[in-house]
C-alpha positions as CSV (number, residue, x, y, z in Angstrom):
1,X,65.3,106.7,130.0
2,X,62.9,104.0,130.3
3,X,62.4,102.1,126.6
4,X,58.6,101.3,126.3
5,X,56.2,102.0,123.8
6,X,52.6,103.1,123.8
7,X,50.3,101.2,121.5
8,X,47.1,102.7,120.2
9,X,43.7,101.2,119.8
10,X,42.4,99.1,116.6
11,X,39.7,101.7,116.3
12,X,39.3,103.2,112.9
13,X,37.0,105.6,113.1
14,X,34.2,107.4,116.0
15,X,31.1,108.6,114.4
16,X,30.2,111.9,116.5
17,X,26.7,113.2,116.7
18,X,25.2,110.4,114.2
19,X,22.1,108.8,114.0
20,X,22.5,105.2,115.4
21,X,20.8,103.9,112.1
22,X,22.7,106.4,109.8
23,X,25.9,105.3,111.2
24,X,25.4,101.3,111.1
25,X,24.8,101.4,107.8
26,X,27.4,103.4,106.7
27,X,30.0,100.8,108.7
28,X,28.5,97.6,107.3
29,X,28.7,99.1,103.6
30,X,32.4,100.1,104.1
31,X,33.2,96.6,105.9
32,X,31.0,94.4,102.9
33,X,29.0,93.3,106.0
34,X,25.7,91.2,104.9
35,X,25.1,89.5,108.6
36,X,24.8,92.1,111.3
37,X,24.0,90.8,114.2
38,X,22.9,93.3,117.3
39,X,23.6,92.7,121.2
40,X,22.1,95.6,123.4
41,X,21.4,96.0,126.8
42,X,17.6,94.6,128.0
43,X,15.6,97.6,128.8
44,X,16.9,99.5,125.6
45,X,16.0,96.7,123.7
46,X,12.4,96.0,125.8
47,X,11.5,99.4,126.8
48,X,12.1,102.0,123.5
49,X,12.2,101.5,119.9
50,X,15.6,102.0,119.3
51,X,16.4,98.6,118.4
52,X,13.4,97.9,116.6
53,X,14.5,100.8,114.6
54,X,17.9,99.9,113.9
55,X,16.6,96.1,113.1
56,X,14.2,97.8,110.2
57,X,17.3,99.7,109.2
58,X,19.4,97.0,108.1
59,X,16.7,95.3,106.6
60,X,17.5,91.5,105.4
61,X,21.0,92.3,106.8
62,X,20.0,91.9,110.1
63,X,20.5,88.4,111.5
64,X,19.2,88.4,115.2
65,X,19.2,90.3,118.6
66,X,20.6,89.2,121.9
67,X,19.4,91.6,124.8
68,X,20.1,89.4,127.7
69,X,23.9,90.4,129.0
70,X,23.6,90.1,132.9
71,X,25.7,92.7,134.8
72,X,29.5,92.4,135.1
73,X,29.4,90.1,132.4
74,X,29.5,86.6,134.0
75,X,30.9,83.5,132.0
76,X,27.7,82.2,131.6
77,X,26.6,85.3,129.6
78,X,29.4,85.6,127.4
79,X,29.1,81.9,125.8
80,X,25.7,82.6,125.8
81,X,26.5,85.2,123.4
82,X,29.3,83.3,121.9
83,X,26.4,80.7,120.4
84,X,24.5,83.6,119.4
85,X,27.4,84.6,117.2
86,X,28.2,81.2,116.2
87,X,24.0,80.2,115.2
88,X,23.7,83.7,113.4
89,X,27.2,83.3,111.4
90,X,27.4,87.1,111.9
91,X,30.2,88.8,110.3
92,X,29.4,92.2,112.3
93,X,28.2,92.9,115.6
94,X,26.9,96.3,116.9
95,X,26.3,96.3,120.5
96,X,24.3,98.8,121.9
97,X,24.2,99.8,125.7
98,X,26.6,99.9,128.3
99,X,29.7,98.6,129.7
100,X,27.8,95.0,130.5
101,X,27.3,94.6,127.1
102,X,30.3,95.9,125.7
103,X,32.4,93.7,127.7
104,X,30.6,90.7,127.1
105,X,30.9,91.2,123.7
106,X,34.5,91.5,124.2
107,X,35.2,88.5,126.0
108,X,32.7,86.4,123.8
109,X,35.6,87.5,120.7
110,X,38.4,86.3,123.1
111,X,36.6,82.9,123.1
112,X,35.6,83.0,119.2
113,X,39.2,83.9,118.0
114,X,40.6,81.3,120.2
115,X,37.9,78.4,119.5
116,X,36.4,78.1,123.1
117,X,34.0,76.2,123.7
118,X,33.8,76.0,127.6
119,X,33.8,78.3,130.3
120,X,36.2,77.1,132.2
121,X,38.7,77.5,128.6
122,X,38.8,81.2,129.5
123,X,41.0,80.8,132.8
124,X,44.0,80.4,129.9
125,X,43.7,83.9,128.9
126,X,43.1,86.1,131.9
127,X,45.1,88.4,133.0
128,X,47.7,87.7,135.5
129,X,50.3,89.1,138.1
130,X,53.8,87.7,138.4
131,X,55.7,86.7,141.1
132,X,57.8,89.8,140.6
133,X,54.4,91.8,140.3
134,X,54.5,91.6,136.4
135,X,51.6,91.8,134.4
136,X,51.1,88.6,132.6
137,X,48.8,89.3,129.3
138,X,48.2,86.1,127.1
139,X,48.3,87.0,123.8
140,X,44.6,86.6,121.8
141,X,44.2,85.9,117.9
142,X,42.0,88.0,115.8
143,X,38.5,87.0,116.2
144,X,36.6,86.1,112.7
145,X,34.2,89.5,113.5
146,X,34.8,92.8,114.7
147,X,32.3,95.1,117.0
148,X,30.8,98.4,116.3
149,X,30.0,100.0,119.8
150,X,27.2,102.7,120.2
151,X,27.5,103.6,124.2
152,X,24.5,104.5,126.0
153,X,26.3,105.1,129.2
154,X,30.3,106.5,130.0
155,X,32.1,103.7,131.2
156,X,34.2,104.1,128.8
157,X,34.1,100.4,127.9
158,X,33.8,101.0,124.1
159,X,37.4,103.3,123.6
160,X,39.4,100.1,124.9
161,X,40.8,96.6,124.1
162,X,40.1,95.1,127.7
163,X,37.2,93.1,129.2
164,X,36.3,92.3,132.7
165,X,34.1,89.2,133.2
166,X,33.2,87.6,136.4
167,X,34.1,83.7,137.4
168,X,31.0,82.9,139.3
169,X,32.1,80.6,141.4
170,X,35.1,82.3,142.8
171,X,33.1,85.9,142.2
172,X,36.4,86.7,140.6
173,X,36.5,89.9,137.9
174,X,39.2,88.7,135.3
175,X,40.5,90.7,132.8
176,X,41.1,90.3,129.4
177,X,42.5,91.7,126.4
178,X,43.5,91.4,122.7
179,X,44.3,94.0,119.8
180,X,41.0,93.3,118.0
181,X,38.2,92.7,120.9
182,X,37.9,95.9,121.1
183,X,35.4,98.2,118.6
184,X,36.3,98.9,115.6
185,X,34.2,101.7,115.4
186,X,32.2,103.7,118.0
187,X,28.9,106.0,117.5
188,X,28.6,108.7,119.2
189,X,24.8,109.6,119.5
190,X,24.0,111.4,122.4
191,X,20.4,111.1,121.7
192,X,20.0,107.5,122.4
193,X,21.3,108.4,125.6
194,X,17.9,109.9,126.4
195,X,16.6,106.5,128.0
196,X,19.6,105.9,130.6
197,X,18.4,106.1,134.1
198,X,20.3,109.6,135.0
199,X,21.6,107.7,138.6
200,X,23.5,105.4,136.0
201,X,24.6,108.0,133.2
202,X,26.3,110.3,136.2
203,X,27.7,107.7,138.1
204,X,29.1,106.1,135.1
205,X,30.4,109.4,134.3
206,X,32.5,109.4,137.5
207,X,33.6,106.4,136.2
208,X,35.1,107.8,133.2
209,X,36.5,110.8,135.8
210,X,38.1,107.6,137.3
211,X,39.8,106.3,134.3
212,X,41.7,110.0,133.7
213,X,42.4,110.3,137.4
214,X,44.5,106.9,138.0
215,X,46.0,107.8,134.3
216,X,47.0,110.9,135.5
217,X,48.4,109.3,138.8
218,X,49.6,106.4,137.4
219,X,52.8,104.6,139.0
220,X,53.8,104.8,135.2
221,X,52.3,107.8,133.4
222,X,52.8,108.5,129.7
223,X,52.4,112.2,128.3
224,X,49.9,111.0,125.4
225,X,47.9,109.8,127.8
226,X,47.9,112.5,130.9
227,X,47.1,115.3,127.3
228,X,43.6,113.6,127.1
229,X,42.8,112.9,130.4
230,X,43.3,116.2,131.4
231,X,40.8,117.4,128.9
232,X,38.5,114.8,129.7
233,X,38.4,116.0,133.5
234,X,37.6,119.6,132.6
235,X,34.9,118.2,130.2
236,X,33.6,116.0,132.6
237,X,33.4,118.3,135.4
238,X,30.9,120.8,133.5
239,X,28.9,118.5,131.2
240,X,27.8,116.1,134.4
241,X,26.0,118.7,136.3
242,X,24.9,120.4,132.9
243,X,22.8,117.2,132.3
244,X,21.9,116.7,135.3
245,X,20.2,120.2,135.3
246,X,18.7,119.4,131.9
247,X,18.6,116.0,130.7
248,X,17.4,117.1,127.4
249,X,20.9,119.0,127.1
250,X,22.3,116.7,124.0
251,X,24.9,119.2,123.5
252,X,26.1,118.5,127.1
253,X,25.2,114.7,126.4
254,X,27.7,114.8,123.7
255,X,30.6,116.5,125.4
256,X,30.3,114.0,127.9
257,X,30.7,111.1,125.2
258,X,33.6,112.6,123.9
259,X,35.4,113.1,127.3
260,X,35.3,109.4,127.6
261,X,37.4,108.6,124.4
262,X,39.8,111.5,126.3
263,X,39.8,109.7,129.7
264,X,40.7,106.1,128.2
265,X,43.7,107.4,126.5
266,X,45.4,105.3,129.1
267,X,43.0,102.4,129.7
268,X,45.4,99.4,129.6
269,X,48.4,101.5,128.2
270,X,49.3,102.8,131.5
271,X,49.2,100.9,135.2
272,X,45.8,102.1,136.9
273,X,45.5,102.2,141.0
274,X,43.4,101.2,143.8
275,X,40.2,102.7,142.6
276,X,39.9,100.6,139.6
277,X,41.4,97.7,141.1
278,X,38.9,97.0,144.3
279,X,36.4,98.9,141.9
280,X,36.7,95.6,139.9
281,X,35.9,92.9,143.1
282,X,33.4,94.9,144.8
283,X,31.4,94.9,141.6
284,X,32.0,91.0,141.9
285,X,31.0,90.4,145.2
286,X,28.0,93.3,145.7
287,X,27.0,93.3,142.1
288,X,28.0,97.2,142.6
289,X,28.1,99.3,139.6
290,X,31.4,100.3,138.7
291,X,30.4,103.6,138.1
292,X,29.8,103.5,142.0
293,X,32.8,101.9,142.8
294,X,34.2,104.7,141.3
295,X,31.9,107.7,143.4
296,X,33.0,105.8,147.0
297,X,36.5,104.5,146.2
298,X,38.1,107.3,144.2
299,X,38.3,110.2,146.7
300,X,39.7,107.4,149.2
301,X,42.4,106.4,147.4
302,X,43.3,109.8,145.6
303,X,43.9,110.9,149.2
304,X,45.9,107.6,150.0
305,X,48.1,108.0,146.8
306,X,48.9,111.6,147.4
307,X,52.5,111.4,148.7
308,X,53.3,110.2,145.3
309,X,50.9,112.1,143.2
310,X,50.9,115.1,144.6
311,X,52.2,117.2,141.4
312,X,49.4,115.3,139.4
313,X,46.6,115.7,141.7
314,X,47.0,119.8,141.3
315,X,46.7,119.5,137.7
316,X,43.6,117.1,138.4
317,X,42.4,120.4,141.2
318,X,43.1,123.3,138.4
319,X,41.5,121.3,135.6
320,X,38.4,121.3,137.9
321,X,38.7,124.7,138.2
322,X,39.5,124.3,141.9
323,X,43.5,125.0,142.1
324,X,43.5,126.2,145.9
325,X,41.7,122.7,147.4
326,X,42.7,119.1,147.0
327,X,42.2,117.1,144.5
328,X,39.9,114.4,146.4
329,X,37.9,116.9,148.0
330,X,37.1,118.7,144.5
331,X,36.4,114.9,143.4
332,X,34.4,114.2,146.2
333,X,32.1,117.4,146.4
334,X,31.3,117.0,142.7
335,X,30.0,113.5,143.7
336,X,28.1,114.3,146.3
337,X,26.4,117.5,144.2
338,X,25.5,115.4,141.5
339,X,23.2,113.2,144.2
340,X,25.4,110.3,144.1
341,X,26.8,107.6,147.0
342,X,29.8,108.3,148.5
343,X,30.0,105.7,151.5
344,X,30.1,101.8,151.0
345,X,27.1,101.3,152.5
346,X,25.0,103.3,150.8
347,X,26.1,101.5,147.2
348,X,24.9,97.9,148.3
349,X,27.9,96.6,150.3
350,X,27.8,95.0,153.7
351,X,30.9,95.4,156.1
352,X,31.1,91.3,156.6
353,X,32.1,90.8,153.6
354,X,35.0,93.5,152.8
355,X,37.5,91.1,154.0
356,X,36.4,88.8,151.3
357,X,36.6,92.2,148.8
358,X,40.1,92.7,150.1
359,X,41.7,89.0,149.4
360,X,40.0,88.7,146.0
361,X,41.7,92.1,145.3
362,X,45.0,91.9,146.6
363,X,46.5,90.3,143.2
364,X,44.6,92.3,140.6
365,X,47.3,94.0,138.2
366,X,45.8,97.6,139.2
367,X,46.4,96.7,142.9
368,X,50.1,96.0,142.1
369,X,50.2,98.7,140.0
370,X,49.2,101.0,142.5
371,X,51.2,104.6,142.9
372,X,51.5,104.0,146.4
373,X,52.9,100.3,147.1
374,X,49.5,98.1,148.5
375,X,51.2,94.9,149.6
376,X,48.6,93.1,152.3
377,X,45.3,93.0,152.4
378,X,44.9,94.4,156.0
379,X,45.9,97.8,154.2
380,X,43.2,96.9,151.3
381,X,40.7,96.4,153.9
382,X,41.8,99.5,155.7
383,X,40.9,101.7,152.8
384,X,37.3,100.0,152.3
385,X,36.2,100.4,156.2
386,X,37.5,104.2,155.5
387,X,34.7,104.2,152.6
388,X,32.1,102.5,154.2
């Protein structure tokens, strides 16, 4: 037996099918918060009434709105949020939107916890890989405030204490983690997700599917995480096509939202693989969404890892209702049926930068932890060229 531990999120509760404003006011009351800041996606903030309505509900407790978050959470955007939260003296932050706002706030909470004032200081808290391939996660203290998350996509950034942040000069996507940087509460309100573009909704759902797949195909699987991942695959396999067929089906949307929490049971708890590892760098170099990177890379990585993960992949195929087919084929056909990209060239990548992606990924903790060991940039380049 291999002694180990399984750490749960510092997540107090999930509000399910509760209207956003009602849930935020409940959380503010429970936490005695009277200076509530809002960080929101720009489109949701400027093109809908969702954030206006939330600020009206908060009344005097609302201390400001930040809606200029940049995609993939570059360090410059993170520190704009750091200064916003310091300036407002907020005692609670509500994040409404997709993965970029959530990761930006999580990384900002790292900076606030450690009293950082310059973006270069983040380097000391980035997760790295040691000489023997072990993952090194620097300790991060408790931030001065917690966040409440109301996700509008299915990326899973809400059910996670892991943040991705891009160092702009090097185009590296770095990871950060801290016990209390993830949300203290999550609000699953399917009504606010109807404004999310369908491509983003569906592709982020495939990202959630990738969380579940790489949990089950982990080099160090964990039964507690596997159970959630399997049911997430069942829910997403039926919920995503249902929302594509009827965008106003709030029950199907809620089912997909609940699947995300199950899919993320292994996120930052078991080693993921090359789909996530390459996905981070594809996003950093090409600005590609994590949903699209999973759409393209997941079937190829599943095929690469099949020799070491055959039993897990048979469980995945069965959960998708395709017990007689290879799991990677079933996943690929679901992605195609949803009308999502299946090749890197269709998702915005250019062939001349693939080696840059491979070189930037080789030391990523989710590459070094892949179920079938990957030891060279040429192997990564081969996977990328297959997907191109």
